[in-house]
N, C-alpha and C positions, 0 to 999 in steps of 0.2 A: 796286811788282814788273807783269810782265804773263805768265799765262801762256799767252797768245796768239805756237803754237808757228810757227806758218807768219808773226809779225812778229819776235820771237828768230833765227828763220832771214837773213831779211830781213837785219838789223840787224850779225849776225853777217859776213852777206856784204859786208856797206857797210867794219867792220871789221876785213876782213881783205886787203882795198880802194886801205883807206884805207895800213893799214902793208905795202901796198907799193910806192906810191908815195912813201912820207917816209923805208924806209929802203935808197932806188931819189933822191933826191932831184930828184923832178921829180914836179908835182903834176899834173895835167886833173882837166878837163867825170868828177863833176862837188866836183869836189872843192878847185880853182883860184879859189868867187870863193864868195859868204854866204848860205847854205840860200836856200829860200823861207819866206815866213810858216808860224808853226804845223808844228804837227806828221810831216805827214807824209810822206816819201819811197821812190820810183815802187819797185820792186815789181823785183829784179836776181832773175838764172838762174844758178845754183848755177858750169853749166857758161860762161854768160856770164862772169861771174870768175872762174874757174878759167882758161878763156886768154887773158885779160890776163895774168896775175901771171907773174910772172917767175921765174927760174927758183932763186929766194932760199928766200924764199913756198913756192913747191912741196914744194923737201925740206923746209921744213919742215913744214904740211902735214902728209908722206906720212910723213915722223918715225910724225906725232901718232896719224895710220891702222893705222902698222902694233902700235904701245904700245898700239892701242884693241885692235885684234885680241887682242894676247898676255892682253891682263886678259882680253876673255874666253873667250875658251882656256882658260886657268886657274881662268874659273870652271866652266865646267861641266867640269872634267875632279874640283875639290874638288864640286859639287855630286854626277857619276858615284862619287863615291868614298863622299860619305858617304852617298846610297842605297846603295850593295854594306856598309856598315854596319851 
Protein backbone atom coordinates (compact mmCIF):
# COMPACT_ATOMS: atom_id res chain seq x y z
CA UNK A 1 0.00 0.00 0.00
CA UNK A 2 1.27 3.45 -0.80
CA UNK A 3 0.68 6.91 0.58
CA UNK A 4 1.62 8.55 -2.72
CA UNK A 5 -1.54 10.46 -3.63
CA UNK A 6 -0.43 11.16 -7.21
CA UNK A 7 0.23 7.47 -7.87
CA UNK A 8 -3.18 6.54 -6.42
CA UNK A 9 -4.93 9.19 -8.49
CA UNK A 10 -3.24 7.92 -11.65
CA UNK A 11 -4.11 4.29 -10.78
CA UNK A 12 -7.74 5.28 -10.24
CA UNK A 13 -7.84 7.16 -13.56
CA UNK A 14 -6.65 4.01 -15.32
CA UNK A 15 -9.24 1.91 -13.45
CA UNK A 16 -12.11 4.21 -14.44
CA UNK A 17 -10.93 4.29 -18.03
CA UNK A 18 -10.68 0.47 -18.12
CA UNK A 19 -14.14 0.13 -16.53
CA UNK A 20 -15.58 2.34 -19.25
CA UNK A 21 -14.01 0.21 -21.98
CA UNK A 22 -15.17 -3.05 -20.40
CA UNK A 23 -18.74 -1.77 -20.01
CA UNK A 24 -18.73 -0.78 -23.67
CA UNK A 25 -17.07 -4.06 -24.75
CA UNK A 26 -14.36 -2.25 -26.67
CA UNK A 27 -10.73 -2.20 -25.55
CA UNK A 28 -8.38 0.46 -26.90
CA UNK A 29 -4.80 1.46 -26.25
CA UNK A 30 -3.26 0.98 -23.66
CA UNK A 31 -5.52 -1.93 -22.61
CA UNK A 32 -5.36 -3.92 -25.85
CA UNK A 33 -1.80 -5.19 -25.36
CA UNK A 34 0.50 -6.55 -22.67
CA UNK A 35 1.77 -3.79 -20.33
CA UNK A 36 5.45 -2.80 -20.48
CA UNK A 37 7.99 -4.31 -18.09
CA UNK A 38 8.23 -2.69 -14.69
CA UNK A 39 5.78 -0.96 -12.44
CA UNK A 40 5.42 2.37 -14.24
CA UNK A 41 2.21 3.72 -15.75
CA UNK A 42 2.21 6.87 -17.85
CA UNK A 43 0.54 9.70 -15.96
CA UNK A 44 -3.00 10.42 -17.14
CA UNK A 45 -4.66 13.78 -16.78
CA UNK A 46 -8.12 13.51 -15.16
CA UNK A 47 -9.61 15.87 -17.75
CA UNK A 48 -8.17 13.71 -20.54
CA UNK A 49 -9.77 10.58 -19.07
CA UNK A 50 -13.13 12.27 -18.45
CA UNK A 51 -13.24 13.50 -22.05
CA UNK A 52 -12.91 9.91 -23.29
CA UNK A 53 -15.55 8.37 -21.01
CA UNK A 54 -18.92 7.21 -22.22
CA UNK A 55 -22.14 8.48 -20.69
CA UNK A 56 -22.51 5.28 -18.62
CA UNK A 57 -19.43 5.89 -16.52
CA UNK A 58 -19.88 9.67 -16.52
CA UNK A 59 -23.29 9.22 -14.86
CA UNK A 60 -21.79 6.89 -12.25
CA UNK A 61 -19.01 9.37 -11.45
CA UNK A 62 -21.47 12.29 -11.26
CA UNK A 63 -23.66 10.38 -8.80
CA UNK A 64 -20.60 9.57 -6.70
CA UNK A 65 -19.57 13.24 -6.59
CA UNK A 66 -23.10 14.33 -5.64
CA UNK A 67 -23.16 11.76 -2.85
CA UNK A 68 -19.78 12.97 -1.60
CA UNK A 69 -21.05 16.58 -1.60
CA UNK A 70 -24.18 15.62 0.37
CA UNK A 71 -22.06 13.80 2.97
CA UNK A 72 -19.80 16.83 3.26
CA UNK A 73 -22.78 19.17 3.76
CA UNK A 74 -24.24 16.84 6.38
CA UNK A 75 -20.92 16.73 8.23
CA UNK A 76 -20.69 20.52 8.18
CA UNK A 77 -24.22 20.84 9.60
CA UNK A 78 -23.41 18.33 12.36
CA UNK A 79 -20.23 20.17 13.24
CA UNK A 80 -22.09 23.47 13.35
CA UNK A 81 -24.84 22.06 15.59
CA UNK A 82 -22.19 20.57 17.90
CA UNK A 83 -20.49 23.96 18.18
CA UNK A 84 -23.78 25.65 19.08
CA UNK A 85 -24.51 23.17 21.90
